N, C-alpha and C positions, 0 to 999 in steps of 0.2 A: 504494500500500500504506500501511497505517497505520504511523505511526512507532513504532520500538522504544524502549520506556522503559528507560533505562540509569541505574544508580547506581554511583558510584565510592566504595568503602570505603577510607578512608585516602588522601584526595585532596590532602593538603597537602605531600606529598613531591615530589621531582623527577619520579618516574614518574607519580604521580597528576596532576601539573600538565601533563605531556605528553599524557596521555590526555585530559584536559579540553580542551586546545588542539585536539587532533585531532577529538574528538567534537562540539565546538561547531560544526564546519563539515561534519559528516557529514549528508548530506541525508535519511537514513533513521532518524535518532536524535533522541530528545527526552531531554535529561538531566534526570532526576527529582530526584536528591539527590547531594550530595557530602559526605563525612563527615570530621571531624577532631576528636579529643578536645581537642587543644591549642587549636584556633582556633574551636571551636563558637560560633556566633552572629556570627562575623566574616565580612566580605565576602571572596569568593575573591581579588579583586584585591589584597588586603592581603598575601597570601602569593605570588601569581603576578602580579606587576605587568605582565607582558606581555599580560594579559587585561583590562586596564582598558577600560571601556566596551563590552566584548564580551559580558559576562554580568552579570546582577544576582544571581546565585546567592550564597548564604551557606552556610558550613559548618554542618552539624548533627552532633550526637552520634550514634554508632552505635546508641544506645538508641532513637533516633527513626526507625530504618530502616523503610521501607514496602515492600510487595511491588513487584517490578518484573520486566521481561522478562529483562534481563541485568544481572548484577552483576560488576563488575571489582573484585577484591580486591587491594589494594596494602598489605597489612599486613607488618610485619617477620617474618622467619623465626621460626617457633615459635608465632606468634599465630594465623595463619590456620587451622591444623589444629584448634586448640581451639574456634574459632568455627564451623567449617564445618558441623557437624550442624545448628546453628540456621539458618545461612544457606541451606541447601538448601530450607528451607520458605518462603524469601522470594523466590526467583528461579527462573525456568524454566531459565536458563542461567547458568553461572558461569565466569569466566576468572580464574584465580588467578595473580598475578605473583610470589608468594614462592617459596621453594624447597620448601615443605611437601608438595607432591604431584608433584614431578618424578621421584622415584625409585620404582620398582615394588615394592621390598622394604622393609618396615618395619625389618628387621634392619640395613639400611645407614645408617639415620639416626644411631645413636649414634656410628658411626665418622666420618661426614662432617659432621654438624651438631651433634654432641655433646649430643643429647637423644633421648629415646624418643618415638616417634610416638604421638599420642593418638587418632588416627582411622585406624588401619591398614586397616580394612575398606573405606575409600574409595580407597585408592591406585590400584588397578587400574581404577577407573572413570574416571580422568582420562586424556585424550589428551595426550601430550607435545607441547608447543606450537611446533614448528618446521614451518611449512606445507610446505616443500619436502620434508620427510621423511614427514609424516603428513597430507597434504591429504585423502585419502579418508576417514580416520577422523574428521576434523574435520567433515565434511559431516553435519549433523544431530546432532552430538554435544551432550551437555548440559554436560559438564565438560571444561575444557581447563586445563592447567598450563603457563604460559609458561616457556620455557627461560631459563637464565642467559645473561647477555650474553657472557661469555668462552666458554661452551659453544657458543653459537650461532655465533660467529665460527669457532671451531675445527671444529665438526662440518660446517659448510657447506664449509670448505676440504678436509676429509678424506673426506667421504662418497663422492664419485665414485670415488676411488681404492680405498677399502676395498670398495665394492660390486663393483668390477671384479675384485677379488681380486689386485691387482697388488703390494701392499706387505706387508712383514713387520710384522704387527700388534703385535709386542712391541718394536719398535725405533723407535717414533714419538716424536719429541721436539718439544715445543711451547713457545714462549716468547710470552707475551701481554703487551703493553704497554697500559695503560689509563689513562683520565683520572680526575680527582678526583671527578667526579659518581658514579662507581661506589660511592663510600662513603656516598652519601645526603646529606641536608641537615642532619643533626645534627652540630654541631661537635665536634671532638676535638683532642687534641694533634697527631695525625698530619695533620689538615686545617687547622691553624692556618697562616695565610698565610706567615709567615716560615719555617716548617718545610716547607711543601708546595711553595712556589714554586720552579720550576726543577729539581725533583728528577728523578732516574732511580734510583728506590729499589726494590730487590728486597724484596717483602713476603711472598711465598709461594713460595719456591724449590721446595718440595715440598708435598704433601698439600692442595692447593687443593680445596675442596668440589665445584667444577665437574667435576673428574676423574670423579666418580661417574656423572654423567649422560652425559658423553662416552663412557665405556667401556660404559655400559648401551646406548646407541644403536648403537654399532659392534659389539657382541658378536654380532649376527646374522651377521657376516661372518667369524667365527673367533675364535681366541685373541687377545685384545687387552690390551695394557698401555700406557697413555699416560704419558710422562714429561713432566710439565707444570710450568712455572714462570710466575709472574706478577710484573710490574714496574709500579710506579706512575711515571708520567711527567708532566711539567709541562704538561698540557693539561686542559681541563675535560671535554670530551666526546670519546669515541672509543675504539675498540679496534683494535689491529693484532695479529693472530695470525700468527706466523711458524712454520710447521710443517715439520719435517724428516722425510721418510719415505724408506725404503730399498726399492727395487724388488726383487722376487723374481727377475725376468728383465729383461733389457735392453729398454727400450721407447723409441721415438723421440719427439721433441717433437711430431711430427705426430700420433702415436697419443695423446699426452696431450691435445692440442687436441680430438681427436675424443671422448675420454672426457668432458671437461668440457662440451663442446657437447651431447652426448647427455643429460647429466644436467640441464643448466640452460638449454639453448637456448630453451625456451619459458617460462622463469620470468620473471615481470614485475619482480622486485626483485633479481635477481642479474645482475651484469655481469662478463664475463671481461675483465680489464684486463692486457694484455701487449703493450706497444708497443716498438718498436726504439729509440726515442730520446725525449727530453723528460723533464722532472722529474717528470711524473705517469705514467711508463711502468709503474709498479707501483701497487697499491692504496694509497690515502692517506686516513686517517680525516678529515683536515681538510676535504676537499671534500664529505664526506657529512653534515656537521652539519645536523640537522633533517630528514634524508631517511630513507626506509626501505630504501635500497639496501644490499646487501652486494657489495662489489667483491672479486673473487678473481683472483689472478695466480699464475704458477708459473714456475720455471726449473729445468731439468735440469742437474746438475753434470756437465760433460764428463769429469771425472776419476774418477767413481765411480758407484755405483748410486743416489746420493742425488737426491731431488727436493725443492726448497723451494717450498712453497705458502704464499702470503700472502693474508690475508683481512682486510678492513677494514669496520667498521660504526660507526654512532653507537650507543653503548651504551644511550642512553635511547630510541632509536627501534627499529631492527631488533633491538636487544638487550633491549627492554622494551616500551614503549607502542606503538610502530609495529607490531611483530610481533603484539601482542595485538589490535590493531584489524584487522590482516590476518586473524588467526584468527577474529575476530568476524564479518568479512565472509563467510568461508567457511562458518562455522557457520550463518549465516542465509541462505545462498544468494544473497548479493549479489555484484556485481562486486568482485573481490579488491582492486583498487587504489583503491576508494572512500575518499576523505578522506586518501589517502596519496600524492598525485601530486607533492608538493613535491620538487624535484630537488636541494636543497642550494644552497650559495652559493659563488661564486668571483669575486674573491678574498675572503678573510675572515681 
């Protein structure tokens, strides 16, 4: 087959760099352009030093965009929606990695993103970008909106139990711990090394914007309210979501195993991690660095109806670039694991 021409809009950030790393080794892709207003005219390796000698590409300004088959959009929240009407004329397929098209209702954006949506007519044309939830809609889709990293980890943990109708949808409590790369590559007081190093810092105990997409995706299973908190911890990559759900009826551990296996037994990037012993008996973000896996574990509280579900991902991979490439593969009818086979490292 002819190679698919791909452009990355906003390729100088961490997510853009991860996309470039993956797509350089994708056998069905030819990277046509990578854009950056800040680094236009500079070689890619100046910003992404891990790609030295692997590509001769230089960044170009978005004004120089040429038509392509697939456009990955890695612009900040609020910018993608403003440019999308023009971008639609430049690419047959678009995968947007911002939050601008994750929510179905324009009325939700002022509450969760603090701005009005400028392209509301496009919202329902985008497929929400978690393959395990929307694989069939992605096949042949033109527009996909990649999910948020914290939302991805949380939804993959909760989805099987909500789908099975086992839990009280208004009593779900989620605590997410995330690495510093979640904040992007623009420095700030919060990311200054003496302030960021070694932290366990609660930064969004309530009202995190990813709540909106979590509740949106689980609403099909009944009345849902997610009580969500986010904490920054002293690692660069990784998300660990610890989800506390409360069963409507008593269910055995064997039944829980069956539910998760039915949901994910054939999924190439989800592993159920629940061992009896060892330091990696539960999901651990550290060993997922660079991989597209989501590891999910669970434990039933013997004293109550509570089940604790743990989910770990690399926020730049399954939480961003890796998941976008997985969606790209599905969109184009390619083997889903193409260019995503890297298993992570141990020890690291």
